[in-house]
C-alpha positions in Angstrom: -11.5 73.3 63.7 -13.9 70.7 62.6 -12.0 67.6 63.7 -14.2 65.3 65.6 -17.0 67.9 65.8 -20.7 67.5 65.5 -22.4 69.8 63.1 -26.1 70.7 62.4 -27.3 72.5 59.3 -30.7 74.0 59.3 -32.3 74.0 55.9 -29.7 71.3 55.2 -31.6 70.1 51.9 -31.4 73.6 50.3 -28.8 74.6 47.7 -26.2 75.9 50.3 -26.9 73.2 52.7 -26.3 70.5 50.1 -23.0 72.0 48.9 -21.9 72.4 52.5 -22.7 68.7 53.1 -20.9 67.6 50.1 -17.6 69.7 51.0 -17.8 68.5 54.6 -18.0 64.8 53.8 -15.5 65.2 51.2 -12.8 67.3 52.9 -13.6 66.7 56.6 -14.4 62.9 56.9 -13.1 63.2 60.5 -16.3 65.1 61.8 -18.2 63.0 64.2 -21.8 63.7 63.2 -23.6 65.8 60.6 -27.2 66.5 61.2 -29.4 67.6 58.2 -32.3 69.5 59.8 -35.2 70.4 57.4 -38.9 69.9 57.0 -39.1 68.3 53.6 -39.1 64.4 53.9 -38.8 63.9 50.1 -35.7 66.0 49.9 -34.2 64.2 52.8 -34.9 60.9 51.2 -33.3 62.1 48.0 -30.3 63.4 49.8 -30.0 60.1 51.9 -29.9 58.2 48.5 -26.7 60.2 47.8 -25.2 59.8 51.2 -26.2 56.2 52.1 -25.7 55.2 55.9 -23.2 52.4 55.1 -20.8 54.8 53.3 -21.6 58.0 55.4 -22.2 56.7 59.0 -21.7 60.2 60.5 -24.8 61.7 58.6 -28.2 62.0 60.3 -31.5 63.3 59.0 -33.9 65.3 61.3 -37.3 66.1 60.0 -38.1 69.5 61.8 -39.0 73.2 61.3 -37.1 76.0 62.8 -40.4 77.2 64.0 -40.6 74.3 66.4 -38.3 75.4 69.4 -38.6 72.0 71.1 -37.6 70.0 68.1 -34.7 72.2 67.4 -33.6 71.9 71.0 -33.7 68.1 70.7 -31.8 68.1 67.5 -29.0 70.2 68.9 -28.2 67.8 71.8 -24.5 67.1 71.6 -24.0 69.6 68.7 -20.9 71.7 68.6 -21.5 73.8 65.4 -24.7 75.2 63.8 -24.9 76.7 60.3 -28.4 78.3 59.9 -29.5 78.3 56.3 -33.2 77.8 56.7 -35.4 80.6 55.4 -38.4 81.4 53.3 -36.6 83.4 50.5 -38.9 84.0 47.6 -39.6 87.7 47.4 -43.2 87.4 45.9 -44.0 84.7 48.2 -43.0 86.6 51.3 -45.0 89.7 50.2 -48.2 87.7 49.7 -47.7 85.6 52.9 -45.9 88.1 55.2 -46.4 86.4 58.6 -45.3 83.1 57.3 -42.0 84.6 56.3 -41.7 86.3 59.7 -42.4 83.0 61.6 -39.6 81.2 59.7 -37.0 84.0 59.1 -37.5 86.0 62.5 -39.1 83.7 65.1 -37.2 80.7 63.6 -33.9 82.6 64.0 -34.6 83.2 67.7 -35.5 79.6 68.1 -32.1 78.6 66.7 -30.4 81.1 69.1 -32.2 79.9 72.2 -31.6 76.1 71.3 -27.9 76.8 70.6 -27.4 78.6 74.0 -29.3 76.0 75.9 -27.5 73.0 74.2 -23.9 73.9 74.7 -23.3 74.7 71.1 -19.8 76.5 70.6 -20.2 78.2 67.0 -23.2 79.6 65.2 -23.0 81.0 61.7 -26.3 82.4 60.2 -26.8 83.1 56.4 -27.9 86.7 55.5 -28.6 88.2 52.0 -27.8 91.4 50.2 -31.5 92.2 50.4 -31.1 92.6 54.2 -29.1 95.9 53.6 -31.5 98.8 53.2 -34.5 96.4 52.6 -37.4 97.3 50.6 -39.3 94.1 50.7 -40.5 91.9 53.5 -38.0 89.1 52.9 -35.1 91.6 53.2 -36.7 93.0 56.4 -37.1 89.7 57.9 -33.4 88.8 57.2 -32.3 92.1 58.6 -34.2 91.2 61.9 -32.5 87.8 61.8 -29.1 89.4 61.5 -29.8 91.8 64.4 -31.0 88.8 66.5 -27.8 86.8 66.0 -25.5 89.8 66.4 -27.4 90.8 69.7 -27.2 87.2 70.8 -23.4 87.5 71.2 -24.1 90.3 73.7 -26.3 88.1 75.8 -24.4 85.0 75.8 -23.2 85.5 79.4 -20.5 83.1 80.4 -21.4 80.6 77.7 -18.5 79.5 75.3 -20.5 80.4 72.2 -19.8 82.7 69.2 -22.5 84.0 66.9 -21.7 85.5 63.5 -23.4 86.1 60.1 -22.4 85.9 56.6 -24.0 88.1 53.9 -23.6 87.7 50.1 -25.4 88.3 46.9 -27.1 86.1 44.3 -25.7 82.6 44.6 -25.0 81.2 41.0 -27.3 78.4 40.2 -29.3 78.3 43.4 -33.0 77.3 43.1 -35.2 80.2 42.1 -32.3 82.4 40.9 -32.1 84.1 37.5 -29.5 81.7 35.8 -31.6 78.6 36.1 -34.7 80.5 35.0 -33.0 81.9 31.9 -31.6 78.5 31.1 -35.2 77.2 31.1 -36.7 80.1 29.5 -34.4 80.2 26.4 -36.3 77.2 25.1 -39.1 79.6 24.5 -36.9 82.0 22.6 -37.5 84.9 24.9 -35.7 86.0 28.1 -37.7 88.6 30.0 -35.6 91.5 31.4 -37.1 93.5 34.4 -35.0 96.6 33.6 -31.8 97.0 31.3 -30.0 98.8 34.2 -30.3 96.2 36.7 -27.2 94.8 38.5 -26.6 92.1 40.9 -23.7 90.6 42.9 -22.5 87.0 42.1 -21.1 84.3 44.2 -20.8 80.5 43.7 -21.9 77.9 46.1 -18.4 76.9 46.7 -17.3 80.5 47.5 -20.4 80.8 49.9 -19.3 77.6 51.7 -15.8 79.0 51.9 -17.1 82.1 53.7 -19.0 80.0 56.2 -15.8 78.2 57.1 -13.9 81.4 57.4 -16.7 82.7 59.8 -16.6 79.5 61.8 -12.9 79.6 62.2 -12.1 83.3 62.5 -15.2 85.0 64.2 -14.6 86.7 67.4 -18.5 86.9 67.7 -21.0 89.5 66.5 -19.5 90.1 63.1 -21.3 90.3 59.8 -18.9 88.9 57.0 -19.2 90.2 53.4 -17.1 88.8 50.6 -15.5 90.9 47.9 -17.2 89.5 44.8 -18.0 90.6 41.3 -21.1 92.1 39.9 -22.9 91.5 36.6 -25.4 93.3 34.4 -28.8 91.4 34.0 -28.5 92.2 30.3 -25.1 90.4 30.2 -26.5 87.3 31.9 -29.3 87.3 29.2 -26.7 87.7 26.4 -24.5 84.9 27.8 -27.4 82.4 28.1 -29.5 83.3 24.9 -27.8 85.6 22.5 -30.3 84.6 19.9 -33.4 85.2 22.1 -35.6 88.2 22.3 -35.2 90.2 25.4 -38.3 92.0 26.3 -38.4 94.5 29.0 -41.2 93.7 31.4 -40.6 96.0 34.3 -39.3 95.7 37.9 -41.4 93.4 40.1 -42.7 94.5 43.5 -40.0 94.5 46.2 -37.1 94.5 43.6 -34.4 97.0 43.4 -32.2 98.2 40.4 -29.1 97.5 42.3 -28.3 95.6 45.6 -26.3 96.7 48.6 -24.4 94.5 51.0 -23.0 97.4 53.0 -24.8 100.7 53.4 -23.3 104.1 54.0 -24.6 104.1 57.4 -22.6 100.9 58.1 -19.4 102.3 57.0 -18.3 103.8 60.4 -18.4 100.1 61.8 -16.9 98.3 58.8 -13.2 97.0 58.3 -11.7 95.3 55.3 -9.0 92.9 54.3 -8.0 91.6 51.0 -10.9 89.2 50.8 -13.7 90.3 53.1 -15.4 93.2 54.6 -16.3 92.8 58.3 -19.2 94.8 59.9 -18.2 95.1 63.5 -20.9 94.6 66.3 -22.1 97.9 67.8 -23.8 98.9 70.9 -25.8 102.2 71.5 -25.3 103.4 67.9 -21.7 102.7 66.9 -18.7 100.6 67.8 -16.0 102.1 70.0 -12.7 102.8 68.7 -11.4 100.1 71.0 -13.7 97.4 69.6 -13.0 98.5 66.1 -9.3 98.3 66.7 -9.8 94.7 68.3 -11.8 93.3 65.4 -9.5 95.0 62.8 -6.4 93.6 64.2 -7.9 90.1 64.6 -9.0 90.1 60.9 -5.9 91.9 59.7 -8.0 94.7 58.4 -8.4 98.5 58.2 -11.3 100.7 58.5 -13.2 101.6 55.2 -13.5 105.2 54.1 -16.3 107.2 55.7 -19.3 107.1 53.6 -18.3 103.9 51.9 -21.1 101.9 50.4 -20.9 98.4 48.9 -23.3 98.3 46.0 -23.7 96.1 43.0 -24.1 99.1 40.6 -20.9 100.9 41.7 -18.7 97.8 42.1 -15.2 98.0 40.6 -15.2 94.2 39.7 -17.5 93.2 36.7 -18.1 89.9 35.0 -18.1 89.9 31.2 -20.4 87.8 29.0 -17.6 85.3 28.3 -16.7 85.0 32.1 -20.4 84.4 32.9 -20.6 81.6 30.3 -17.5 79.9 31.8 -19.0 80.3 35.3 -22.3 78.7 34.2 -20.4 75.7 32.8 -18.4 75.4 35.9 -20.9 75.9 38.5 -24.5 75.4 37.0 -24.6 73.2 33.9 -21.4 71.5 32.5 -23.2 70.9 29.2 -24.1 74.5 28.8 -23.3 75.8 25.2 -24.5 78.7 23.0 
């Protein structure tokens, strides 16, 4: 699938972009070109020090913003595959600067779509978030808009040989701004603030996130939203895993937060199929997917329709991480020196 291909990653200096770069260069040295597209020159410089040109001649660094349609189109010249990870994702920042989030997450998504269609790109995978399912904050709303744009793009591709799809997952363990790095830092103070003792979240590692991207690139018919089957954790268990000796004051839910996150809403159940590892939300037109469309996607993904009224929620998940499992995952994916 990736042999001798040229790949562009928007937001390539972010957590997922860096892990994707690491795995691509390690496991797929035959790729022709890998373009890291982002707007932060310092992060690009730091990344270039890790991947020097003499050892990794296939890598390129493009300064640019997804808000800049012309720059995106230039960067996509000769590109076969696009992985769109760029986003403004901090919930409080999006609430305070709403149109900035819209310009990056919504208008930027459309710029990626237009540039890909105009440049002969064959595959586009866009990253989503659990906050896009039944959103209550602006970040989630902008990512839902982004999802809709990429799914709709598959319907307007015309005769172009291009496939658009979306991958959606929960909290990425160890990503910048997430709860685990925050708690690891906060435990030095002796207190880990808990927003609500009932709060739950989905959990996925960066490696699993990259694996899902590869699955979508290889298997997508076009228009799907891929959702992995992953475990949940209780926020209190994360706090116990990291700082059992710390106090754990309850500080209340922040604006835009939910007690539990959804990745598939009940309304999506009529258009969702599942196999052993993934759920697939099938693209729909005029309200719902036809039986023929569902059958085609189900057969392709070796999947079956979920039960009517199904909802995939972190609070009602059947797979839960224990405190010991969380500690092991932190050592494996966040901090190898972690100990309690």
